N, C-alpha and C positions, 0 to 999 in steps of 0.2 A: 739438391736441385731436380726440377723436374724438367725431363728432355722435351725438347720441342723441335722447330726446323722451319725453313724458308719455303714455299712453294717452290715447284718449276716447272717450266714452260709445257703448257701439254696444248699441241695444235692439232687441229684437225685435218682430215685432207682436202677438205678444199681451202682455196688460198682465200682469204678475207680481207689482206691487209691492203690497204691503198699505198701506193709507190709512190713517194716523194721523189723519186729518181727522173729526170728530166729527160731521159732516153728511155724511159718507158713507153710502151704503146698507148695511146690513148683508147684503143680497143679494150685493154684489159682494164685497165682502172674505170670505163665506162660498166662492163661486165661484174666488177666488183659491187659498183654502187647499186645495179640493178638488182643484185643478190640481196641486197641487205632493205631496198626497197619493197620489199613485200612483207612475207613473214619472218621471224627469227631462223639463223640458218639450221638446218635440219638436224645434221650431225651434234651442234653443241647442242640442240635444245633437246636432243633424245638422251645425252651424258648428263644433263641436270635432273632429267625425268629420273633417270636412274639410281640417283641420289636424295632424290626428293627437294630438288633446288630450283625445280622450273620457275618458280613466282620470282625469279630474278629477271625475266624477260616480262612481268605484269605489265609494265609500262611501255611495251616496244610501240605499240602504235602511235603515241603522243612523242616519240623521240623525233628528231631531225633526224638527217641521214650522218649525219658527223656524230651526233651524239649515240647512232647506234652503232657505229663504227667503234667509238670509244668503250661501249659497253663490252662488244664480242671480243676486241682485245684484253679487258680487264679479266673476262673468263677465262682465255686461254692462257693467262699466266696461273692460273689456279690449277693445282694437284688434286682433280678431285676425289680421285679413291684415298690419298693419306689424308687428306680434311674429313671426309666421310668417317674414317677410323677412328680420328680423333674424338670426334663428335658422338659417335657411337657409345667411344668408351668412356666420355665425360658424362651422357646420362645414363650411360649402364650403372654407374656406379651410385647413382642417385638412390636413396634408402635401401643399400645393401648395407650390410653391416659392416663396422671397420675391421680389420683383424686384429688383434688381443695386440696391444703393446708392453712392452718392457723397458725398465729402464738400461739405459747405455752401459754393458759393465764395466766394472769398476778399470780391469786391467787394459781396457782400452783409450782411457785419457788417463795423459800424462799432465798434473797441477804442476802451476811455479813452485807453490810450497815444496814440492817433494823432489825438485831438482837439488843435486847437489853442486857446489861450483866448479866442481870439477866437470861436471855433465854440460852444463853451460857453457864451459870454456871450451871443451870438446865439440859439441854442436856448434858455437859461433864460429871457431876454425875449422870445421869441415862445412860450413855452408860460406864462409868466404872463400875458400879454395873453388867450389864448387863456381860461384859466380864469377871467380877472377878467370875463368878457364870457359865462359861463354856458355854454362851448362843452365842456367836460369834465365827465363823471359819472364814478363809480366804482363798480365791480361786484366784489361779495366773494364768492365761491364758497366756502360754509360750509356742506354740506349735511352732511359727516363728523361721528362723534362721535370722541372721543378714546379709543377703545377699545384701540389699543395704550399710551396712556399709562395706561392704569390706572383710565379714566374713562368715563362712560355721557353724561358731559354734552357739548354743543357743543365744538368744539374752541376755539373763540374765547373760553370762559369760563376755558381752563385757565390756571392761575396757573406760567410757564414758570421759576420760582427767581429770577425779578429781587431784588433786593436793595429794589425799591420795591413788589413784590409785584401789579405791574401786569399784568392778561391781555391777551391780543393784541387783545382788542376794543379794550380802551383804548389800547394803545399806538397802532391804526391810527387810532383817532378821533381821538387828539391829534394825529397827522401831518396828518389831515385840514384840522382847525382852525389848525395852523402853516404850512400852506402858503396856506390861505384870508386868514390876515394879510398874509403876505407879497405877494400877488395883490394885496389892496387897498391897500397901501403904494405898489404898481406903477401904480396910479392917478393920475393927474395932476392928472385933474378932481375928485377926491374921493371920497367913499360912492356918490355918487348912480351907481344905475344898477348897481352892483356887484352878482353873483350869487353865492351860497354854491354850493359844489360839492354835488350831490343823491349820495347814497349808496345804491347798490341793493345788498340783502344778500339773495342767494339760501340758503334753509334746504333743509330735506326733512321729510316728514310726522314725523321722529323727531328732529330739532332746532328746528321752529319755535318750538312754546311756549315752551321752555326758553330759545331766542335773546330772543323782544320780551320775556320777564320781564326777564332779566337787563340789558337797556336802559333799561327803566324805572325797575328800582331802583337803577342807576347814573344816573339821569338824560340819559342818552345821551351821558353823557361830556363834557356841557359844548357838545354839538350840539343844533340844533334839533330838536324830535320831528317836525317834517314837511320835513325833508330827507334823512329816512330812508324808504328804501321797502322793506318784507318782501315776498317771493315763495318758493313753493317749487317746486323741481324735481318733477321727475316720477318715478314708481317704476315699476320693470320686472318681470316675473315672474322669479323664481329659475328654472334648469332644469337636469337632467342632461344627461351629457357626450351623450345621445342626443337633448337637444332636449325632452324630457318638463318640464311645469310639476311642480315641488315644490310640496308643501302643507305648509304652516303648519299646518293644523289639518285634522280631513276636510272643512272647510266653509268655508277662506278659504287661497287660492293666496299661496304664499310672497313677498314683494316684497322689493328693495331699491331705492336711490335710483338712478338712470341715471345717474349719474357727474358729472365736469363736462361733459361734451360736451352734457347734457342741458340747458344754459342757451341754447342757442337755440332751440329749440322754448317750454321754460316764458319765454323773453322775451316769445316770441308770443303764446301763449295766455294770459299774464298781463294782454296788450293793453299792456306796460310800453315796445314800442319807438314806440307812438305817445303816451305819455305824454312818451319822452326828445324827439321831434320836438315836441310841444307846448311843452317847456321849453327850445328851442333849441340840445338838445345836438350837437355833430358828430363828439365822439370818447368812446369808451368806454376807460377803465383798468380792464383786468380781473386779477385775482389771485386764490390761493389762501389761505386763511387760516394755514394753518399754516408763516408767515413771518413771524419776529418783526423782520426787519431789510429787510422790503419799503419802499420810498419810494412810500408811495401818491403818487396824484396829481403825480407827478415832473415838475416843468416843465422839465428838459433832455430828458427822455424824449420828452414830448408837442412840443415845441419840435423836437426833431430827424425825428419823426415828420410833422409839418406841413410841414416844409422839403423833405424826399424827396419827399413829393407820394403816400405809398403809403399804400393800404387797410388792412394788418394789420402789425404787427411785434411781434418776442419779445424780451426782455432776456434774454441770457445768459451764463453764467458759464462759463469756460475750467474744462475737466476737470482735478482734481487728479492723478490716476492711473487707469492703465488700468481698473483692477478699482474705482474708485469706483462706486455703487450710483445710478448718476441715468441716465435717459434722454436721448439725445443727438439733435440737429437734424442730420438727412441731406437728401439730394438723391435722389430714386429713380429711378434711372437718368440717363443723361445727359440735360439739360436737362429733367430732370422738374420734379415741384411739393416743395418742402419738405414735410418730414415730421419726425414724431418718432419712434426707435427705443429700446425700454427696454431696460434694461444687460443683461437677462437672455435680450434676442433678438441680443447679438452673441456669437460665438463667440471664444475667446482672441483667434487671429490677429489678426481686425478690431479688436477693442478696442486691441491692442496698437501697431498698425501706424503708423508714423511718417510725416508728410509733411516730405519730405526738401530743400524750398524754406523752411521756414518752421520747421523742428526741433521743432514742436508733434505731438500725436497729431493723426492724419488726422479724426479723428472726435472733435472736444475740446469741442464749444459744447455745455452741457450742459441741458436745460429746467428752470427753476426758477419755471413757471406765471406767470409776469410778461407780458399783451400789451396792447397799444393794437387796437383798431380802431377803423376809421370807423362810422358808424351806420347807411350806405347798405351797406357789404357783409352785414353784418348782417340787413339785412333782404332781402337778396336769396340767403339760405341756405334 
């Protein structure tokens, strides 16, 4: 996953916000309007110039006072220095040769066919025990809209054509309920001390309200309302190929959700890492919403994770054929870190290369966006 984040408020030393408080003095509001009736605020303009984004004020003279006020407020919400680093990094890698990639080392992967019955039972029981103790929380990445499915609704609301008519949200909620039931049954001493699985759902400014309403209408699909926490990922300005901000309107910078990688900073800014610690959560099951087959809170995966003593793990599916449009896990250089390379970044020869020892594709382990993290590793990001 690529790291991203939300912008933080950057304010200038000059107050430009018009107060809606009826007790504020008319003189203060008038002064603020006068500041905007001439040229752009100098402090903000100079900051924009520092990062080559002064064209954001290109249509200033054509804006009404209200529109100028909206534009200034919009710019004040942007962390310009951070955005500049992201843009420079993105532009800087264009045309630069990618580091060599190697297949994921075989010992790093545990396949289904390698598991003995004893191992599966051991991991299953370890996972259920941790779940019954409230050590696992579930994190759903659900910021996207179903535009490619012909819908502007959140993807999780989409009816995928099952005979039952169930939505993705309902399928996943029912799986959480099922795992909770199994975990409760595994507790020898009864229900005392059993902790329900907490479900953290990351939305975006474009899906948050609709997602919340969908859950309310469907009575949280049998879950308790207080075991679900909604929070929003950040947004990031859209930019041109040369790194300039794109304007949605003459007084608003165009923005888009900052991707699944924005979850790390969103968890921090929402204070949810502290919330997890307070609940006693040690492990986080993270997955994308557009997966009808996902095994939410999979006890076996969790038990495997705990048994191996790792801080991060991913479920993978063997690539079906060389041209399958899925990203694959690779190792960046000899002994380097594991990463994901998108199918569009693999040339034909690399995509078709065969591992002579296994008979499989050299790069065969596809990324299906199912991860397990220790809370400790996320806190270190």
